[in-house]
C-alpha distance (Angstrom), angle and dihedral (degrees) to the residues before:
residue distance angle dihedral
M1 . . .
S2 3.78 . .
V3 3.78 129.2 .
V4 3.79 137.3 -167.5
V5 3.79 115.8 -130.0
D6 3.80 123.0 -142.7
R7 3.78 94.3 -106.3
A8 3.81 96.5 -162.0
R9 3.79 90.7 54.1
L10 3.80 92.0 45.8
R11 3.82 90.7 51.5
L12 3.79 89.6 50.1
E13 3.80 93.1 49.4
I14 3.81 90.7 49.2
S15 3.81 90.7 49.0
R16 3.81 93.4 46.7
R17 3.80 88.2 61.8
G18 3.79 94.2 47.7
W19 3.80 88.7 -114.2
N20 3.75 135.4 131.4
S21 3.79 128.4 -149.6
V22 3.82 92.6 -85.9
D23 3.81 90.4 54.5
L24 3.79 90.6 51.4
A25 3.79 92.5 47.6
K26 3.80 90.9 52.5
A27 3.81 93.9 45.5
A28 3.81 91.8 47.7
R29 3.82 93.4 42.7
L30 3.81 89.8 -125.1
S31 3.76 133.3 129.3
G32 3.76 119.6 -95.9
A33 3.80 87.2 -119.0
T34 3.80 91.5 60.8
V35 3.79 92.7 50.6
S36 3.81 90.1 45.4
A37 3.79 89.6 52.1
A38 3.80 90.9 52.4
L39 3.81 91.3 48.0
A40 3.80 90.3 49.7
G41 3.80 92.7 52.6
R42 3.79 94.2 -110.2
P43 3.80 120.4 139.4
I44 3.80 119.7 -88.7
S45 3.78 129.3 -177.8
A46 3.78 120.7 -86.8
T47 3.80 87.1 -120.5
S48 3.82 90.4 57.3
L49 3.78 90.1 49.1
R50 3.79 89.8 52.2
L51 3.82 90.9 51.0
I52 3.81 90.8 49.5
A53 3.80 91.1 49.6
Q54 3.80 91.6 48.8
A55 3.81 91.8 49.3
L56 3.80 91.8 50.5
A57 3.80 91.8 46.3
S58 3.81 91.2 51.0
A59 3.81 91.5 57.6
P60 3.79 111.3 48.8
P61 3.80 116.1 -148.6
D62 3.78 117.7 -88.2
E63 3.80 100.9 -111.5
L64 3.80 94.7 -147.0
I65 3.80 91.2 52.4
A66 3.81 90.9 44.0
N67 3.82 90.5 51.7
L68 3.79 91.9 48.4
L69 3.79 90.1 51.6
G70 3.79 90.1 54.0
G71 3.77 135.2 -127.8
D72 3.76 131.5 -38.0
D73 3.81 93.7 -67.1
W74 3.82 87.6 111.1
R75 3.80 93.4 136.4
E76 3.80 89.8 65.4
R77 3.81 94.1 49.2
D78 3.74 126.9 94.9
L79 3.80 102.2 -148.3
């Protein structure tokens, strides 16, 4: 089964941790191509989504970075 990730939200969650796509790929044990696909709005496997979610959950957002990025109006942002 494949899924499409909300790419704006994923970009925000990556940014809130002070990461980039390479950092996420390493933390999730995924290829850079898989993370790039998710960020481009292309389908990825449900297993890849689970690994991304686990990686993000294992590294809580940096509160200072999160505050600098603003509130939860992430859908209106162009990250």
